C-alpha positions as CSV (number, residue, x, y, z in Angstrom):
1,M,88.6,98.0,109.0
2,V,88.4,95.0,111.2
3,Q,87.9,95.7,114.9
4,G,90.3,93.9,117.3
5,V,89.3,91.6,120.1
6,D,88.4,93.4,123.4
7,V,90.9,92.2,126.1
8,S,90.0,94.7,128.7
9,R,88.0,92.2,130.7
10,A,90.5,89.3,130.5
11,E,91.7,88.5,134.0
12,S,92.9,84.9,134.0
13,Q,95.6,83.4,131.9
14,R,93.0,81.3,130.0
15,E,91.0,84.4,129.1
16,W,94.2,86.2,127.9
17,A,95.1,83.2,125.8
18,A,91.6,83.0,124.3
19,A,91.6,86.7,123.5
20,F,94.9,86.6,121.7
21,V,93.8,83.5,119.7
22,G,90.8,85.6,118.7
23,Q,93.1,88.5,117.8
24,T,95.1,86.2,115.5
25,G,91.8,85.3,113.8
26,K,91.0,89.0,113.4
27,L,94.4,89.6,111.9
28,E,93.8,86.8,109.3
29,T,90.5,88.5,108.4
30,A,92.1,91.9,108.1
31,N,94.9,90.6,105.9
32,T,92.3,89.4,103.3
33,D,90.8,93.0,103.0
34,K,92.7,94.2,99.9
35,V,91.2,97.7,100.0
36,Y,92.5,98.2,103.6
37,I,95.9,96.7,102.7
38,R,96.3,99.1,99.8
39,S,95.3,102.0,102.0
40,V,97.8,101.1,104.6
41,I,100.6,100.7,102.0
42,A,99.7,104.0,100.4
43,A,99.7,105.8,103.8
44,C,103.1,104.3,104.6
45,E,104.6,105.3,101.3
46,K,103.2,108.8,101.6
47,R,104.8,109.1,105.1
48,E,108.1,107.7,103.8
49,R,108.2,110.3,101.0
50,E,107.4,113.1,103.6
51,I,110.3,111.9,105.8
52,Y,112.7,111.6,102.9
53,D,111.8,115.1,101.6
54,S,112.1,116.6,105.1
55,L,115.6,115.0,105.6
56,N,116.9,115.9,102.2
57,G,115.2,119.2,101.7
58,K,114.9,121.0,98.4
59,K,118.1,122.1,96.6
60,R,118.6,125.8,97.0
61,R,119.2,127.9,94.0
62,F,121.5,130.8,93.7
63,L,119.8,133.7,91.9
64,G,117.1,131.3,90.8
65,I,119.5,129.8,88.2
66,F,121.8,127.3,89.9
């Protein structure tokens, strides 16, 4: 995982701009990490399945047959 740029000490407009230019560079670095990308996609897909299942629920059976 790539750590973001620390913007907690940025006070002037120039420091903020420099911080966010640095953040963009970190994003480009993070986007090249294929293992991390796959883990994010897998986590999103898992969460999507959980939401889908919770909204649709399981079909109830009558007497365990229907």
